[in-house]
Steps between C-alpha positions, in 0.01 A plus 500: 500500500561581867655200672553408865741787586274762340187368673686480832614860452143619445384312811777650713429849365127475567508326838587802720230713339221241489519279808235619743324719242129469425397494136235738373307491174622264226482579128571296185520600135283207390747405226618139468838416651682166519360235265223738398336494844344808658555558873180453697426852624211382717729263690780757510271746671337245729831360632731801477295801610544540874757219522805551724831383355675254728806414292657491153693203368619334182426154361705436189419797274173578678444780750269403786343778709350339811193648665405464866356262604488315164504536124708733296607643168695303240713691246710369212701762312504310171749655257447873549295530817579752772354515850570850626411751770373838381352814648126491439503835316769383257350432155461129431735374234377346181452124536399525867275197556437486875512751784453469876459808719733527799511725807670841484370571147706229334417223255640160407488469121550209263623614158559253216542614136506148352233363734668166573483562874220411738325624816239313702347522847478152652354362823767231535843494332544130580208413275654656188605244241770731357672522838462129581666416167818693580821318584715581804648843555875481422593731787282356775372152413731321256796288608773335295367147554153596382642682199710196415196274502309734271793527261538123484136460398509758219595461135462873429798726427621649826396856412147388415497308827589814696232706328224251587313661791361160600855392587652821644293809572626842400782447251472661157717543194748755635583327826501151347772610254698663780470203734606248235809707426594509869445123521704446178218299340408532132134610463422215259644222713229245589386563856557139604869535413529782755357300790844452653555875500183592689685650796710728277199591288285590801781713642528679165124558484494644850804721440349632177165578662654656810713731285188598306310577820791698646504708181121547519428317176597512135351790302550426132192687382192522721577394856486751786430444868190631679656846527582516128873436543672267247723217618878500467566134421570554128852602602549168680391270216785276388354344184144617438487770230876485447519325163845545343656642817788326673420242766602634841666165581675378184479789254312307229212676327158457661263323262127541446256241370121497482317215672119484494490866405724612787856624483758285676842644588798284599874449471581201280841460664392520865169318461562154359213306346 
């Protein structure tokens, strides 16, 4: 699933092409997407067609496309979603579920083979329950003191804590594993036992995310930016996907376990429980 660095990469790729543009006709496949819901084509057309794009930004794993003077388009990439720019005469790929016409014979297309993503035109982002429920952004809103207080109040394993979007917005499985390695914290350690290490943990989270953004995301299978270019961050991963390889710090073999159906990668020697 695209995480904060991948979503930020898509936003940065799209922003130069979309800010100031006026949207033309909107189209939707009519097939159900996230949680079996179908995008509301009537609302998509009513709010999007003729709207001028004022800005693009990210909130957690959501892409927010702001219209002028108000309202906008909400996009969640789910597991396999792509939000890409295409020439209008280019054939639409299979699993294309939403399209917005752009000036200069171009289109913005949402493609999602597994249909876990979501698109919606909304009059007010602040009224959306899914955005209000998100925790602070680790790059812009979270501080070590606040993280420490949240850790102290949690009985969850630290990796589960990091994956909870109500606590921290944007982290997913890949970057949680990487950040815990950099912080030297075992993924199954109870979160409350890491409260005294909040400053080191936050620094590790930020370093991990900033490396991911600098490398334009991690492309393990599906992720590409808005131009169709895969990210380069796979080469920078220190534990994720490296089961059996030597730890870059101590040389011990990287281990893999499965927690709640997700693979967890860590170094047993460097990351003490």
